[in-house]
PAZADO-939399 format. One record per residue: residue number from 1; residue in three letters; x, y, z of N, C-alpha, C in turn. Coordinates in pm, whole numbers, plus 50000, padded with zeros to 5 digits. Each point is the difference from the previous one (the first is absolute). Example, Ala and Ser with C-alpha at 12.3 -4.5 7.8 and 13.67 -1.06 7.14 Angstrom:
<recs>
<rec num="1" residu="Ala" n_x="51319" n_y="49431" n_z="50780" ca_x="49911" ca_y="50119" ca_z="50000" c_x="50090" c_y="50120" c_z="50000"/>
<rec num="2" residu="Ser" n_x="49965" n_y="50105" n_z="49928" ca_x="50082" ca_y="50119" ca_z="50006" c_x="49923" c_y="50109" c_z="50073"/>
</recs>
This chain:
<recs>
<rec num="1" residu="Met" n_x="32924" n_y="68449" n_z="77472" ca_x="50110" ca_y="50078" ca_z="50052" c_x="50127" c_y="49916" c_z="50013"/>
<rec num="2" residu="Leu" n_x="49986" n_y="49881" n_z="50057" ca_x="50116" ca_y="49912" ca_z="50013" c_x="50055" c_y="49960" c_z="49863"/>
<rec num="3" residu="Ala" n_x="49913" n_y="49984" n_z="49904" ca_x="50044" ca_y="49964" ca_z="49865" c_x="50087" c_y="50111" c_z="49941"/>
<rec num="4" residu="Leu" n_x="49963" n_y="50127" n_z="50026" ca_x="50079" ca_y="50112" ca_z="49950" c_x="50137" c_y="50005" c_z="50066"/>
<rec num="5" residu="Ile" n_x="50007" n_y="49976" n_z="50127" ca_x="50128" ca_y="49998" ca_z="50072" c_x="50086" c_y="49886" c_z="49949"/>
<rec num="6" residu="Ala" n_x="49942" n_y="49881" n_z="49985" ca_x="50074" ca_y="49885" ca_z="49949" c_x="50051" c_y="50026" c_z="49859"/>
<rec num="7" residu="Ala" n_x="49918" n_y="50061" n_z="49915" ca_x="50042" ca_y="50031" ca_z="49863" c_x="50115" c_y="50098" c_z="50001"/>
<rec num="8" residu="Gly" n_x="49996" n_y="50098" n_z="50090" ca_x="50110" ca_y="50097" ca_z="50011" c_x="50129" c_y="49935" c_z="50043"/>
<rec num="9" residu="Leu" n_x="49991" n_y="49907" n_z="50092" ca_x="50119" ca_y="49929" ca_z="50046" c_x="50058" c_y="49913" c_z="49890"/>
<rec num="10" residu="Leu" n_x="49914" n_y="49936" n_z="49924" ca_x="50047" ca_y="49916" ca_z="49891" c_x="50065" c_y="50081" c_z="49889"/>
<rec num="11" residu="Ala" n_x="49951" n_y="50122" n_z="49978" ca_x="50052" ca_y="50085" ca_z="49893" c_x="50135" c_y="50063" c_z="50037"/>
<rec num="12" residu="Ala" n_x="50032" n_y="50007" n_z="50129" ca_x="50126" ca_y="50060" ca_z="50042" c_x="50118" c_y="49914" c_z="49958"/>
<rec num="13" residu="Ser" n_x="50109" n_y="50065" n_z="49965" ca_x="50121" ca_y="49927" ca_z="49963" c_x="50056" c_y="49928" c_z="50121"/>
<rec num="14" residu="Pro" n_x="50050" n_y="49880" n_z="49981" ca_x="50059" ca_y="49928" ca_z="50113" c_x="50127" c_y="50071" c_z="50047"/>
<rec num="15" residu="Asp" n_x="50026" n_y="49993" n_z="50129" ca_x="50120" ca_y="50062" ca_z="50056" c_x="50117" c_y="49904" c_z="49983"/>
<rec num="16" residu="Val" n_x="50092" n_y="50036" n_z="49911" ca_x="50116" ca_y="49914" ca_z="49974" c_x="50128" c_y="50061" c_z="50057"/>
<rec num="17" residu="Ala" n_x="49986" n_y="50106" n_z="50079" ca_x="50117" ca_y="50069" ca_z="50056" c_x="50088" c_y="49906" c_z="50084"/>
<rec num="18" residu="Gly" n_x="49942" n_y="49898" n_z="50060" ca_x="50078" ca_y="49907" ca_z="50081" c_x="50077" c_y="49897" c_z="49918"/>
<rec num="19" residu="Thr" n_x="49986" n_y="50004" n_z="49868" ca_x="50069" ca_y="49901" ca_z="49917" c_x="50137" c_y="50047" c_z="49953"/>
<rec num="20" residu="Tyr" n_x="50041" n_y="50122" n_z="50041" ca_x="50130" ca_y="50051" ca_z="49959" c_x="50045" c_y="50108" c_z="50096"/>
<rec num="21" residu="Arg" n_x="50128" n_y="50037" n_z="49989" ca_x="50051" ca_y="50117" ca_z="50072" c_x="50089" c_y="50079" c_z="49902"/>
<rec num="22" residu="Ile" n_x="50015" n_y="50127" n_z="50027" ca_x="50086" ca_y="50084" ca_z="49917" c_x="50123" c_y="50035" c_z="50084"/>
<rec num="23" residu="Glu" n_x="50117" n_y="49974" n_z="49944" ca_x="50125" ca_y="50033" ca_z="50066" c_x="50069" c_y="50111" c_z="49921"/>
<rec num="24" residu="Thr" n_x="50051" n_y="50099" n_z="50072" ca_x="50073" ca_y="50109" ca_z="49937" c_x="50135" c_y="50016" c_z="50069"/>
<rec num="25" residu="Ser" n_x="50088" n_y="50074" n_z="49935" ca_x="50128" ca_y="50033" ca_z="50061" c_x="49974" c_y="50077" c_z="50128"/>
<rec num="26" residu="Lys" n_x="50087" n_y="49979" n_z="50099" ca_x="49989" ca_y="50077" ca_z="50124" c_x="50052" c_y="50140" c_z="49968"/>
<rec num="27" residu="Val" n_x="50049" n_y="50074" n_z="50099" ca_x="50052" ca_y="50134" ca_z="49975" c_x="50120" c_y="49989" c_z="49905"/>
<rec num="28" residu="Leu" n_x="49991" n_y="50071" n_z="49889" ca_x="50107" ca_y="49998" ca_z="49901" c_x="50095" c_y="50116" c_z="50027"/>
<rec num="29" residu="Lys" n_x="50130" n_y="49972" n_z="50002" ca_x="50100" ca_y="50105" ca_z="50020" c_x="50084" c_y="50008" c_z="49874"/>
<rec num="30" residu="Val" n_x="50005" n_y="50121" n_z="49942" ca_x="50070" ca_y="50021" ca_z="49874" c_x="50077" c_y="50131" c_z="50010"/>
<rec num="31" residu="Lys" n_x="50117" n_y="50003" n_z="49935" ca_x="50077" ca_y="50124" ca_z="49996" c_x="49950" c_y="50087" c_z="49885"/>
<rec num="32" residu="Lys" n_x="50004" n_y="50132" n_z="50023" ca_x="49958" ca_y="50096" ca_z="49898" c_x="50076" c_y="49974" c_z="49870"/>
<rec num="33" residu="Gly" n_x="49926" n_y="49991" n_z="49889" ca_x="50059" ca_y="49976" ca_z="49869" c_x="50006" c_y="49852" c_z="49963"/>
<rec num="34" residu="Asp" n_x="49983" n_y="49912" n_z="50099" ca_x="50007" ca_y="49855" ca_z="49973" c_x="49864" c_y="49945" c_z="49960"/>
<rec num="35" residu="Met" n_x="50004" n_y="49884" n_z="49935" ca_x="49877" ca_y="49929" ca_z="49965" c_x="49967" c_y="49903" c_z="50112"/>
<rec num="36" residu="Gly" n_x="49874" n_y="49996" n_z="50036" ca_x="49951" ca_y="49906" ca_z="50099" c_x="49900" c_y="49905" c_z="49936"/>
<rec num="37" residu="His" n_x="49971" n_y="49893" n_z="50071" ca_x="49902" ca_y="49902" ca_z="49952" c_x="49907" c_y="49963" c_z="50114"/>
<rec num="38" residu="Ala" n_x="49872" n_y="50014" n_z="49977" ca_x="49899" ca_y="49956" ca_z="50096" c_x="49940" c_y="49870" c_z="49945"/>
<rec num="39" residu="Arg" n_x="49950" n_y="49917" n_z="50090" ca_x="49939" ca_y="49873" ca_z="49958" c_x="49857" c_y="49994" c_z="50055"/>
<rec num="40" residu="Val" n_x="49910" n_y="49960" n_z="49912" ca_x="49860" ca_y="49980" ca_z="50037" c_x="49964" c_y="49859" c_z="49956"/>
<rec num="41" residu="Glu" n_x="49954" n_y="49917" n_z="50095" ca_x="49971" ca_y="49860" ca_z="49967" c_x="49865" c_y="49958" c_z="50055"/>
<rec num="42" residu="Val" n_x="49925" n_y="49927" n_z="49917" ca_x="49875" ca_y="49937" ca_z="50044" c_x="50035" c_y="49855" c_z="50030"/>
<rec num="43" residu="Val" n_x="49980" n_y="49959" n_z="50126" ca_x="50031" ca_y="49864" ca_z="50043" c_x="49869" c_y="49929" c_z="50032"/>
<rec num="44" residu="Pro" n_x="49956" n_y="49909" n_z="49911" ca_x="49874" ca_y="49929" ca_z="50024" c_x="50015" c_y="49887" c_z="50101"/>
<rec num="45" residu="Arg" n_x="49889" n_y="49965" n_z="50062" ca_x="49992" ca_y="49881" ca_z="50085" c_x="50022" c_y="49879" c_z="49910"/>
<rec num="46" residu="Ser" n_x="50030" n_y="49884" n_z="50055" ca_x="50033" ca_y="49881" ca_z="49920" c_x="49887" c_y="49955" c_z="49908"/>
<rec num="47" residu="Asp" n_x="49874" n_y="50033" n_z="50033" ca_x="49888" ca_y="49958" ca_z="49915" c_x="49953" c_y="50111" c_z="49905"/>
<rec num="48" residu="Ala" n_x="50080" n_y="50105" n_z="49985" ca_x="49962" ca_y="50113" ca_z="49914" c_x="50116" c_y="50036" c_z="49908"/>
<rec num="49" residu="His" n_x="49970" n_y="50081" n_z="49900" ca_x="50104" ca_y="50050" ca_z="49910" c_x="49956" c_y="50131" c_z="49936"/>
<rec num="50" residu="Val" n_x="50098" n_y="50078" n_z="49955" ca_x="49970" ca_y="50120" ca_z="49923" c_x="49979" c_y="49954" c_z="49857"/>
<rec num="51" residu="Ser" n_x="49890" n_y="50042" n_z="49938" ca_x="49970" ca_y="49957" ca_z="49864" c_x="50110" c_y="50045" c_z="49904"/>
<rec num="52" residu="Pro" n_x="50058" n_y="49904" n_z="49927" ca_x="50105" ca_y="50035" ca_z="49903" c_x="49942" c_y="50058" c_z="49871"/>
<rec num="53" residu="Asp" n_x="49868" n_y="49992" n_z="49982" ca_x="49936" ca_y="50045" ca_z="49876" c_x="49927" c_y="50133" c_z="50015"/>
<rec num="54" residu="Ala" n_x="49960" n_y="50034" n_z="50119" ca_x="49920" ca_y="50121" ca_z="50023" c_x="50091" c_y="50123" c_z="50007"/>
<rec num="55" residu="Pro" n_x="49942" n_y="50117" n_z="49979" ca_x="50079" ca_y="50123" ca_z="50009" c_x="50057" c_y="50019" c_z="50141"/>
<rec num="56" residu="Ile" n_x="50117" n_y="50063" n_z="50005" ca_x="50064" ca_y="50034" ca_z="50126" c_x="50070" c_y="50134" c_z="49981"/>
<rec num="57" residu="Ser" n_x="49993" n_y="50085" n_z="50102" ca_x="50068" ca_y="50129" ca_z="49987" c_x="50041" c_y="50054" c_z="50136"/>
<rec num="58" residu="Leu" n_x="50103" n_y="50083" n_z="49996" ca_x="50047" ca_y="50071" ca_z="50117" c_x="50022" c_y="50145" c_z="49957"/>
<rec num="59" residu="Ala" n_x="49909" n_y="50089" n_z="50043" ca_x="50010" ca_y="50143" ca_z="49969" c_x="50070" c_y="50067" c_z="50116"/>
<rec num="60" residu="Leu" n_x="50105" n_y="50080" n_z="49972" ca_x="50088" ca_y="50053" ca_z="50103" c_x="50004" c_y="50152" c_z="50003"/>
<rec num="61" residu="Thr" n_x="50022" n_y="50054" n_z="50121" ca_x="50025" ca_y="50143" ca_z="50017" c_x="50108" c_y="50015" c_z="50107"/>
<rec num="62" residu="Thr" n_x="50069" n_y="50114" n_z="49997" ca_x="50102" ca_y="50031" ca_z="50101" c_x="49991" c_y="50147" c_z="50036"/>
<rec num="63" residu="Gly" n_x="50076" n_y="50035" n_z="50101" ca_x="50014" ca_y="50140" ca_z="50036" c_x="50114" c_y="50063" c_z="49919"/>
<rec num="64" residu="Pro" n_x="50042" n_y="50119" n_z="50038" ca_x="50098" ca_y="50075" ca_z="49922" c_x="50143" c_y="49945" c_z="50004"/>
<rec num="65" residu="Ala" n_x="50035" n_y="49918" n_z="50098" ca_x="50138" ca_y="49952" ca_z="50012" c_x="50030" c_y="49879" c_z="49911"/>
<rec num="66" residu="Leu" n_x="49898" n_y="49944" n_z="49936" ca_x="50019" ca_y="49878" ca_z="49921" c_x="49952" c_y="50019" c_z="49858"/>
<rec num="67" residu="Lys" n_x="50063" n_y="49928" n_z="49908" ca_x="49957" ca_y="50002" ca_z="49860" c_x="49986" c_y="49855" c_z="49955"/>
<rec num="68" residu="Leu" n_x="49880" n_y="49965" n_z="49954" ca_x="49971" ca_y="49864" ca_z="49954" c_x="50048" c_y="49979" c_z="49857"/>
<rec num="69" residu="Glu" n_x="50047" n_y="49878" n_z="49972" ca_x="50032" ca_y="49965" ca_z="49862" c_x="49871" c_y="49988" c_z="49919"/>
<rec num="70" residu="Lys" n_x="49899" n_y="49936" n_z="50060" ca_x="49867" ca_y="49986" ca_z="49938" c_x="49896" c_y="50021" c_z="50108"/>
<rec num="71" residu="Glu" n_x="49891" n_y="50070" n_z="49965" ca_x="49894" ca_y="50024" ca_z="50096" c_x="49895" c_y="49891" c_z="50000"/>
<rec num="72" residu="Lys" n_x="49999" n_y="49916" n_z="49897" ca_x="49905" ca_y="49889" ca_z="49996" c_x="50071" c_y="49875" c_z="49951"/>
<rec num="73" residu="Leu" n_x="49989" n_y="49894" n_z="50080" ca_x="50057" ca_y="49870" ca_z="49964" c_x="49885" c_y="49906" c_z="49972"/>
<rec num="74" residu="Gly" n_x="50023" n_y="49906" n_z="49908" ca_x="49893" ca_y="49907" ca_z="49962" c_x="50050" c_y="49858" c_z="49988"/>
<rec num="75" residu="Arg" n_x="49928" n_y="49921" n_z="49924" ca_x="50031" ca_y="49858" ca_z="49982" c_x="50146" c_y="49976" c_z="49960"/>
<rec num="76" residu="Pro" n_x="50058" n_y="50077" n_z="49905" ca_x="50139" ca_y="49972" ca_z="49962" c_x="50100" c_y="50014" c_z="50115"/>
<rec num="77" residu="Glu" n_x="49970" n_y="50089" n_z="50096" ca_x="50092" ca_y="50021" ca_z="50112" c_x="49971" c_y="49908" c_z="50119"/>
<rec num="78" residu="Ala" n_x="49886" n_y="49933" n_z="50001" ca_x="49961" ca_y="49912" ca_z="50111" c_x="50070" c_y="49865" c_z="49983"/>
<rec num="79" residu="Lys" n_x="50085" n_y="49967" n_z="50093" ca_x="50073" ca_y="49872" ca_z="49995" c_x="49929" c_y="49897" c_z="50087"/>
<rec num="80" residu="Glu" n_x="49972" n_y="49885" n_z="49941" ca_x="49935" ca_y="49893" ca_z="50078" c_x="50097" c_y="49947" c_z="50105"/>
<rec num="81" residu="Thr" n_x="49945" n_y="49963" n_z="50116" ca_x="50080" ca_y="49944" ca_z="50108" c_x="49970" c_y="49852" c_z="50014"/>
<rec num="82" residu="Lys" n_x="50085" n_y="49930" n_z="50073" ca_x="49979" ca_y="49855" ca_z="50016" c_x="49873" c_y="49969" c_z="50080"/>
<rec num="83" residu="Glu" n_x="49950" n_y="50100" n_z="50077" ca_x="49877" ca_y="49980" ca_z="50078" c_x="49875" c_y="50030" c_z="49918"/>
<rec num="84" residu="Lys" n_x="50015" n_y="50018" n_z="49868" ca_x="49891" ca_y="50032" ca_z="49908" c_x="49945" c_y="50141" c_z="50024"/>
<rec num="85" residu="Gly" n_x="50089" n_y="50086" n_z="50047" ca_x="49967" ca_y="50141" ca_z="50017" c_x="50073" c_y="50080" c_z="49894"/>
<rec num="86" residu="Val" n_x="50012" n_y="50129" n_z="50024" ca_x="50075" ca_y="50088" ca_z="49910" c_x="50081" c_y="50098" c_z="50083"/>
<rec num="87" residu="Ala" n_x="50109" n_y="50048" n_z="49939" ca_x="50084" ca_y="50100" ca_z="50064" c_x="50034" c_y="50108" c_z="49899"/>
<rec num="88" residu="Phe" n_x="49999" n_y="50124" n_z="50047" ca_x="50042" ca_y="50113" ca_z="49918" c_x="50128" c_y="50058" c_z="50059"/>
<rec num="89" residu="Asp" n_x="50096" n_y="50031" n_z="49915" ca_x="50119" ca_y="50075" ca_z="50038" c_x="49972" c_y="50143" c_z="49954"/>
<rec num="90" residu="Val" n_x="50009" n_y="50095" n_z="50093" ca_x="49967" ca_y="50139" ca_z="49969" c_x="50127" c_y="50085" c_z="50009"/>
<rec num="91" residu="Pro" n_x="50063" n_y="50029" n_z="49886" ca_x="50120" ca_y="50084" ca_z="50003" c_x="49965" c_y="50148" c_z="50011"/>
<rec num="92" residu="Phe" n_x="50081" n_y="50072" n_z="50078" ca_x="49981" ca_y="50144" ca_z="50015" c_x="50135" c_y="50065" c_z="50026"/>
<rec num="93" residu="Thr" n_x="50007" n_y="50130" n_z="49978" ca_x="50121" ca_y="50076" ca_z="50026" c_x="49972" c_y="50100" c_z="50110"/>
<rec num="94" residu="Ala" n_x="50094" n_y="50008" n_z="50094" ca_x="49988" ca_y="50095" ca_z="50110" c_x="50059" c_y="50133" c_z="49955"/>
<rec num="95" residu="Ser" n_x="49916" n_y="50103" n_z="49990" ca_x="50047" ca_y="50128" ca_z="49945" c_x="50025" c_y="50108" c_z="50105"/>
<rec num="96" residu="Ala" n_x="49949" n_y="49981" n_z="50122" ca_x="50020" ca_y="50100" ca_z="50105" c_x="50005" c_y="49932" c_z="50136"/>
<rec num="97" residu="Ala" n_x="50081" n_y="50054" n_z="50090" ca_x="50012" ca_y="49943" ca_z="50134" c_x="49871" c_y="50022" c_z="50079"/>
<rec num="98" residu="Gly" n_x="49971" n_y="49907" n_z="50090" ca_x="49883" ca_y="50012" ca_z="50086" c_x="49917" c_y="49873" c_z="50001"/>
<rec num="99" residu="Lys" n_x="49887" n_y="50009" n_z="50067" ca_x="49908" ca_y="49886" ca_z="50008" c_x="49893" c_y="50015" c_z="49894"/>
<rec num="100" residu="Asp" n_x="49964" n_y="49890" n_z="49938" ca_x="49898" ca_y="50001" ca_z="49897" c_x="49922" c_y="49870" c_z="50009"/>
<rec num="101" residu="Glu" n_x="49905" n_y="49986" n_z="49911" ca_x="49916" ca_y="49880" ca_z="50001" c_x="49970" c_y="49958" c_z="49856"/>
<rec num="102" residu="Leu" n_x="50002" n_y="49871" n_z="49980" ca_x="49963" ca_y="49940" ca_z="49872" c_x="49864" c_y="49935" c_z="50024"/>
<rec num="103" residu="Lys" n_x="49898" n_y="50047" n_z="49926" ca_x="49865" ca_y="49948" ca_z="50017" c_x="49953" c_y="49935" c_z="49872"/>
<rec num="104" residu="Gly" n_x="49905" n_y="49909" n_z="50013" ca_x="49948" ca_y="49936" ca_z="49882" c_x="49865" c_y="49936" c_z="50020"/>
<rec num="105" residu="Thr" n_x="49936" n_y="49971" n_z="49887" ca_x="49876" ca_y="49926" ca_z="49998" c_x="50025" c_y="49874" c_z="49920"/>
<rec num="106" residu="Leu" n_x="49986" n_y="49887" n_z="50066" ca_x="50024" ca_y="49869" ca_z="49940" c_x="49866" c_y="49936" c_z="49964"/>
<rec num="107" residu="Ser" n_x="49986" n_y="49959" n_z="49875" ca_x="49877" ca_y="49939" ca_z="49950" c_x="50034" c_y="49864" c_z="49939"/>
<rec num="108" residu="Phe" n_x="49929" n_y="49895" n_z="50045" ca_x="50028" ca_y="49864" ca_z="49951" c_x="49881" c_y="49911" c_z="50029"/>
<rec num="109" residu="Phe" n_x="50005" n_y="49878" n_z="49947" ca_x="49895" ca_y="49902" ca_z="50026" c_x="50060" c_y="49886" c_z="50081"/>
<rec num="110" residu="Ile" n_x="49937" n_y="49969" n_z="50114" ca_x="50041" ca_y="49886" ca_z="50083" c_x="49898" c_y="49889" c_z="49977"/>
<rec num="111" residu="Cys" n_x="50050" n_y="49878" n_z="49980" ca_x="49913" ca_y="49888" ca_z="49965" c_x="50021" c_y="49882" c_z="50093"/>
<rec num="112" residu="Thr" n_x="49890" n_y="49927" n_z="50021" ca_x="50005" ca_y="49870" ca_z="50068" c_x="49933" c_y="49901" c_z="49905"/>
<rec num="113" residu="Glu" n_x="49981" n_y="49880" n_z="50045" ca_x="49935" ca_y="49899" ca_z="49917" c_x="49857" c_y="50041" c_z="49965"/>
<rec num="114" residu="Lys" n_x="49936" n_y="50077" n_z="50089" ca_x="49859" ca_y="50033" ca_z="49981" c_x="49972" c_y="50137" c_z="49940"/>
<rec num="115" residu="Leu" n_x="50096" n_y="50095" n_z="50008" ca_x="49970" ca_y="50134" ca_z="49953" c_x="50125" c_y="50078" c_z="49963"/>
<rec num="116" residu="Cys" n_x="49979" n_y="50110" n_z="49930" ca_x="50104" ca_y="50097" ca_z="49966" c_x="49941" c_y="50138" c_z="50027"/>
<rec num="117" residu="Glu" n_x="50064" n_y="50077" n_z="50088" ca_x="49946" ca_y="50131" ca_z="50038" c_x="50105" c_y="50109" c_z="49981"/>
<rec num="118" residu="Lys" n_x="49954" n_y="50113" n_z="49944" ca_x="50088" ca_y="50115" ca_z="49982" c_x="50029" c_y="50064" c_z="50135"/>
<rec num="119" residu="Gln" n_x="50124" n_y="50036" n_z="50021" ca_x="50043" ca_y="50066" ca_z="50123" c_x="50067" c_y="50132" c_z="49964"/>
<rec num="120" residu="Lys" n_x="49980" n_y="50099" n_z="50086" ca_x="50063" ca_y="50130" ca_z="49983" c_x="50048" c_y="50043" c_z="50137"/>
<rec num="121" residu="Arg" n_x="50131" n_y="50015" n_z="50016" ca_x="50058" ca_y="50030" ca_z="50131" c_x="50096" c_y="50118" c_z="49990"/>
<rec num="122" residu="Glu" n_x="49998" n_y="50083" n_z="50102" ca_x="50091" ca_y="50114" ca_z="50009" c_x="50125" c_y="49955" c_z="50075"/>
<rec num="123" residu="Ile" n_x="50116" n_y="50047" n_z="49954" ca_x="50125" ca_y="49969" ca_z="50067" c_x="50076" c_y="50130" c_z="50024"/>
<rec num="124" residu="Ala" n_x="50091" n_y="49999" n_z="50098" ca_x="50085" ca_y="50116" ca_z="50028" c_x="50130" c_y="49950" c_z="50061"/>
<rec num="125" residu="Met" n_x="50110" n_y="50060" n_z="49956" ca_x="50133" ca_y="49965" ca_z="50053" c_x="50075" c_y="50129" c_z="50031"/>
<rec num="126" residu="Ala" n_x="50061" n_y="50004" n_z="50117" ca_x="50079" ca_y="50117" ca_z="50040" c_x="50138" c_y="49992" c_z="49932"/>
<rec num="127" residu="Val" n_x="50050" n_y="50116" n_z="49958" ca_x="50132" ca_y="50008" ca_z="49938" c_x="50077" c_y="50112" c_z="50069"/>
<rec num="128" residu="Glu" n_x="50123" n_y="49968" n_z="50041" ca_x="50089" ca_y="50101" ca_z="50059" c_x="50114" c_y="50024" c_z="49903"/>
<rec num="129" residu="Val" n_x="50011" n_y="50125" n_z="49953" ca_x="50108" ca_y="50037" ca_z="49908" c_x="50106" c_y="50074" c_z="50080"/>
<rec num="130" residu="Gln" n_x="50123" n_y="49947" n_z="49995" ca_x="50111" ca_y="50058" ca_z="50078" c_x="50088" c_y="50087" c_z="49913"/>
</recs>
């Protein structure tokens, strides 16, 4: 019985969530008809990095007040940062006044000296269109 429990623990993926944080734009304020820019950044701890070779993507959705330039961003749009992380600039147009939300699913690989693990995180940013 103990062998089965130990085998299950060994088979589980290591928790690497503490090796990075995700930073997003705070409340974005944009005038109706104007283009806005949201920022999504993966900031790794000093002993970790976002894999520059592995796939990375940011799939986006919005409500009715916003229009995205692209609904999916990938490696070409991911800019490396000096902290060995990545940042996405997310351009959008405000089409109607009111409160809205920009949501996304961020997928990337975070690596340390010992491992590389796929991460998938949900993000959300409030947008106020004036």
